[in-house]
C-alpha positions as CSV (number, residue, x, y, z in Angstrom):
1,X,-17.4,108.6,-68.2
2,X,-18.1,112.3,-68.8
3,X,-14.6,113.2,-67.7
4,X,-13.0,110.7,-70.1
5,X,-15.1,112.0,-72.9
6,X,-14.0,115.5,-72.3
7,X,-10.4,114.4,-72.0
8,X,-10.7,112.7,-75.4
9,X,-12.0,115.8,-77.1
10,X,-9.4,118.0,-75.5
11,X,-6.6,115.8,-76.7
12,X,-8.1,115.6,-80.2
13,X,-8.2,119.4,-80.5
14,X,-4.7,119.8,-79.2
15,X,-3.4,117.3,-81.7
16,X,-5.0,119.1,-84.6
17,X,-3.9,122.5,-83.3
18,X,-0.2,121.6,-83.3
19,X,0.2,122.1,-87.1
20,X,-2.8,124.4,-87.7
21,X,-0.7,127.1,-89.3
22,X,0.2,124.7,-92.1
23,X,-3.0,122.9,-92.6
24,X,-6.7,123.3,-92.0
25,X,-7.7,120.3,-89.8
26,X,-11.5,120.9,-90.1
27,X,-13.3,117.7,-90.7
28,X,-14.1,114.3,-89.0
29,X,-11.6,112.6,-86.8
30,X,-11.6,109.1,-85.2
31,X,-10.2,107.7,-81.9
32,X,-8.2,104.6,-83.0
33,X,-6.8,103.3,-79.7
34,X,-6.5,104.5,-76.1
35,X,-5.0,103.7,-72.7
36,X,-5.7,104.9,-69.2
37,X,-4.0,104.6,-65.9
38,X,-4.8,101.9,-63.4
39,X,-6.7,104.5,-61.4
40,X,-9.6,104.2,-64.0
41,X,-11.6,101.0,-63.4
42,X,-12.0,98.8,-66.6
43,X,-15.8,99.1,-66.5
44,X,-15.5,102.9,-66.7
45,X,-13.3,103.0,-69.7
46,X,-15.1,104.2,-72.8
47,X,-15.5,101.2,-75.1
48,X,-17.6,103.1,-77.7
49,X,-16.7,106.5,-79.2
50,X,-18.2,108.7,-81.8
51,X,-16.4,110.6,-84.6
52,X,-15.5,114.2,-83.6
53,X,-16.2,117.2,-85.9
54,X,-13.5,119.9,-85.8
55,X,-13.9,123.4,-87.2
56,X,-10.8,125.7,-87.3
57,X,-11.6,129.3,-86.3
58,X,-9.9,132.5,-86.9
59,X,-6.8,132.9,-84.8
60,X,-6.2,129.1,-84.5
61,X,-8.9,128.3,-82.0
62,X,-11.0,125.2,-82.5
63,X,-14.7,124.5,-82.2
64,X,-15.3,120.8,-81.5
65,X,-18.7,119.0,-81.9
66,X,-19.1,115.7,-80.2
67,X,-22.0,113.3,-80.2
68,X,-22.8,110.9,-77.4
69,X,-25.6,108.7,-76.0
70,X,-27.3,109.6,-72.7
71,X,-30.5,107.8,-71.4
72,X,-31.0,106.2,-74.8
73,X,-31.0,109.6,-76.6
74,X,-28.5,111.1,-78.9
75,X,-26.9,114.4,-77.7
76,X,-24.5,116.9,-79.3
77,X,-22.1,119.2,-77.4
78,X,-19.9,122.0,-78.8
79,X,-16.7,123.2,-77.1
80,X,-14.4,126.1,-77.8
81,X,-10.7,125.3,-77.3
82,X,-7.9,127.9,-77.1
83,X,-4.3,127.3,-78.1
84,X,-1.4,128.4,-75.9
85,X,2.0,129.9,-76.7
86,X,4.0,126.8,-76.0
87,X,4.0,124.4,-79.0
88,X,2.6,121.0,-78.2
89,X,1.1,122.0,-74.9
90,X,-2.5,123.1,-74.4
91,X,-4.8,124.1,-71.5
92,X,-8.6,123.8,-71.2
93,X,-11.2,124.5,-68.6
94,X,-9.3,127.3,-66.9
95,X,-6.1,125.3,-66.8
96,X,-7.6,122.2,-65.1
97,X,-6.5,120.0,-68.0
98,X,-3.2,119.9,-69.8
99,X,-2.6,118.1,-73.1
100,X,0.8,117.2,-74.7
101,X,0.9,116.3,-78.3
102,X,3.1,114.3,-80.6
103,X,2.7,113.7,-84.3
104,X,3.5,110.2,-85.8
105,X,5.6,111.0,-88.9
106,X,4.5,109.4,-92.1
107,X,1.2,108.0,-90.7
108,X,-1.2,111.0,-90.7
109,X,-1.9,110.1,-87.1
110,X,-1.5,111.9,-83.8
111,X,-0.8,110.8,-80.3
112,X,-1.8,112.9,-77.3
113,X,-1.2,112.6,-73.6
114,X,-3.6,114.2,-71.2
115,X,-3.2,115.0,-67.5
116,X,-5.8,116.4,-65.1
117,X,-6.5,116.6,-61.4
118,X,-9.6,114.8,-60.2
119,X,-10.5,114.6,-56.5
120,X,-6.9,115.5,-55.6
121,X,-5.4,112.7,-57.8
122,X,-3.6,112.9,-61.0
123,X,-5.4,111.3,-63.9
124,X,-3.6,110.6,-67.2
125,X,-4.6,109.0,-70.5
126,X,-3.2,108.6,-74.0
127,X,-5.0,108.3,-77.4
128,X,-4.2,107.5,-81.0
129,X,-6.3,109.5,-83.6
130,X,-6.6,109.7,-87.4
131,X,-9.0,110.8,-90.1
132,X,-9.6,107.3,-91.5
133,X,-11.5,104.9,-89.2
134,X,-9.5,101.9,-90.5
135,X,-6.8,100.5,-88.3
136,X,-3.2,101.6,-89.2
137,X,-0.7,99.0,-88.0
138,X,2.3,101.3,-88.3
139,X,0.6,104.0,-86.3
140,X,-0.6,101.5,-83.7
141,X,3.0,100.2,-83.2
142,X,4.3,103.8,-82.7
143,X,1.5,104.4,-80.2
144,X,2.5,101.4,-78.2
145,X,6.1,102.7,-77.9
146,X,4.8,106.1,-76.9
147,X,2.6,104.9,-74.1
148,X,5.3,102.5,-72.7
149,X,7.6,105.5,-72.4
150,X,4.9,107.2,-70.4
151,X,4.7,104.3,-68.0
152,X,1.5,102.6,-69.3
153,X,1.3,98.9,-69.9
154,X,0.8,97.7,-73.5
155,X,-1.7,95.2,-72.3
156,X,-4.0,98.0,-71.1
157,X,-4.3,99.5,-74.6
158,X,-7.8,99.0,-76.1
159,X,-9.4,100.0,-79.4
160,X,-13.0,101.4,-78.9
161,X,-15.8,100.6,-81.2
162,X,-16.7,103.5,-83.5
163,X,-20.2,104.7,-82.9
164,X,-21.7,106.6,-85.9
165,X,-23.5,109.6,-84.4
166,X,-24.5,107.6,-81.3
167,X,-26.9,105.5,-83.3
168,X,-24.9,102.6,-84.8
169,X,-21.8,100.7,-83.8
170,X,-19.3,100.6,-86.5
171,X,-16.2,98.4,-86.6
172,X,-13.6,98.9,-89.4
173,X,-10.9,96.3,-89.9
174,X,-8.1,96.0,-92.3
175,X,-7.6,93.2,-94.7
176,X,-4.3,91.4,-95.6
177,X,-5.2,92.4,-99.1
178,X,-4.0,95.8,-100.1
179,X,-6.7,98.5,-100.5
180,X,-9.4,96.3,-99.0
181,X,-11.3,96.9,-95.7
182,X,-13.9,95.0,-93.7
183,X,-16.9,96.9,-92.3
184,X,-19.4,95.8,-89.7
185,X,-22.2,97.9,-88.4
186,X,-25.1,97.3,-86.0
187,X,-27.7,99.5,-84.4
188,X,-31.4,100.4,-84.5
189,X,-33.4,102.1,-87.3
190,X,-37.0,103.1,-86.7
191,X,-37.1,100.9,-83.6
192,X,-35.8,97.8,-85.3
193,X,-32.3,96.3,-84.9
194,X,-30.1,95.7,-87.9
195,X,-26.6,94.3,-88.7
196,X,-24.6,94.8,-91.9
197,X,-21.2,93.6,-93.0
198,X,-19.4,94.9,-96.1
199,X,-16.2,94.3,-98.0
200,X,-14.9,97.5,-99.5
201,X,-12.2,98.2,-102.0
202,X,-11.0,100.8,-104.5
203,X,-10.8,98.1,-107.1
204,X,-13.9,96.7,-108.8
205,X,-12.4,93.3,-109.4
206,X,-13.3,90.5,-106.9
207,X,-10.3,89.4,-104.8
208,X,-10.8,85.8,-103.6
209,X,-8.5,86.2,-100.6
210,X,-10.3,89.3,-99.4
211,X,-13.6,87.6,-100.0
212,X,-12.6,84.6,-97.8
213,X,-11.5,87.0,-95.0
214,X,-14.9,88.7,-95.3
215,X,-16.7,85.3,-95.0
216,X,-14.7,84.7,-91.8
217,X,-15.9,88.1,-90.4
218,X,-19.5,87.2,-91.3
219,X,-19.2,83.9,-89.4
220,X,-17.7,85.5,-86.4
221,X,-20.5,88.1,-86.2
222,X,-23.2,85.3,-86.3
223,X,-24.4,86.2,-89.8
224,X,-25.1,83.5,-92.4
225,X,-22.5,83.0,-95.1
226,X,-25.3,82.0,-97.6
227,X,-26.7,85.5,-97.3
228,X,-23.6,87.1,-98.8
229,X,-24.3,88.6,-102.2
230,X,-22.1,90.5,-104.7
231,X,-23.9,93.7,-105.8
232,X,-23.7,94.9,-109.4
233,X,-21.2,97.8,-109.8
234,X,-22.6,100.8,-111.7
235,X,-21.1,104.0,-112.9
236,X,-17.9,105.0,-114.7
237,X,-14.8,103.0,-113.5
């Protein structure tokens, strides 16, 4: 599991470094989908991931901060990654890991492909990443094409649950209604469990179709539809 976590971070940094001379990629990034080789048992694949904080340093290097759970406690780890002279190819941990990067045009998403030697065997993995936790169907389709070219099976692609700073499990889903998103979060606060679902939009007006999709999410998560309420909107439109 630790090796997979490190691979994820290395790939994220590589993806962001590819265009670093044009943009500052500092900020929060999310793992949207991933696939591993058959050499990784399904039970060892990371099903929950935390956002990654990236800071661009002078000279193009990256400082990456990751958050993870270990023995029911939240931990943070910082890593310094160095770019190489070859565009799209990066090394880490004294060359033990190699990352190849490809940007998905027009989607604000990146795909990376990682290779590493573990116990004398080649390990490889691919990931789709973006700055918005919501699912992007176009980026996901391009990711599927990429991993198939690399020899992975589409059926092995999975989308991990977003974990907010290792404390709460966050799922963000798209709605068929434009500019609407469905949020579901569960976790613990002050020793007590909680579950929250929200329908979010940039528009103040209630969209009945989006509301019906939200009700369906609430039912799937075992919450009561009668507990749904519409909060009063305040502030300047």
